[in-house]
C-alpha positions in Angstrom: -45.7 -50.7 -13.3 -44.1 -50.0 -10.4 -41.1 -48.3 -11.9 -43.4 -45.9 -13.8 -45.0 -44.7 -10.6 -41.6 -44.1 -8.9 -40.2 -42.4 -11.9 -43.4 -40.0 -12.0 -42.9 -39.0 -8.3 -39.1 -38.4 -9.4 -40.2 -36.0 -11.8 -41.8 -34.0 -8.8 -38.6 -33.9 -6.8 -36.2 -33.3 -9.7 -37.2 -29.2 -9.9 -35.7 -28.9 -6.5 -32.5 -30.7 -7.3 -31.7 -29.3 -10.4 -32.1 -26.0 -8.9 -29.0 -27.0 -6.6 -26.8 -28.2 -9.7 -27.8 -32.2 -9.2 -30.5 -34.6 -10.4 -31.6 -38.1 -9.4 -31.4 -41.3 -11.6 -33.6 -44.0 -11.1 -31.0 -47.2 -11.1 -33.7 -50.5 -9.7 -37.3 -50.9 -8.7 -37.2 -54.5 -6.8 -40.7 -56.5 -6.7 -40.3 -55.8 -3.2 -40.5 -52.2 -3.4 -36.9 -51.6 -2.6 -35.6 -48.7 -4.8 -32.0 -47.9 -5.8 -31.5 -44.2 -7.2 -27.8 -42.6 -8.2 -27.7 -38.6 -6.9 -25.7 -36.9 -9.8 -24.5 -33.6 -10.4 -23.5 -31.4 -7.1 -26.2 -33.8 -5.2 -23.7 -36.6 -5.8 -21.1 -34.9 -3.9 -22.8 -33.0 -1.3 -22.4 -33.8 2.3 -25.9 -33.4 2.9 -27.1 -35.9 0.0 -28.1 -38.6 2.8 -30.6 -36.2 3.9 -31.9 -35.4 0.7 -32.3 -38.9 -0.2 -34.1 -39.8 2.9 -35.9 -36.8 3.8 -36.7 -35.7 0.6 -37.0 -38.4 -1.9 -37.6 -41.5 -0.1 -40.4 -39.5 2.0 -42.2 -38.4 -1.0 -41.9 -41.9 -2.8 -43.5 -43.7 0.5 -46.2 -40.8 0.9 -47.1 -41.1 -2.9 -46.4 -45.1 -3.2 -47.4 -46.9 -0.5 -45.7 -50.0 -1.8 -42.0 -48.5 -1.5 -40.2 -50.4 1.6 -36.6 -48.6 1.1 -35.1 -46.2 -0.9 -31.2 -46.7 -1.1 -28.2 -44.9 -2.9 -26.8 -47.1 -5.8 
């Protein structure tokens, strides 16, 4: 159920990533609320990918799903 919630939020973030030639793939969601994602395409090689991960993806996930504790790149 937590994984489904994360996927739903990632769908909200994807249009902005795709506009820049990238995307995000969900790798794992632990029962403790730790999320692992993989940035792909242009986002996977961008020097700003850490900011995208923390300031966009992680912030949105934590805002929408309080159970999320951390978001890391796989």
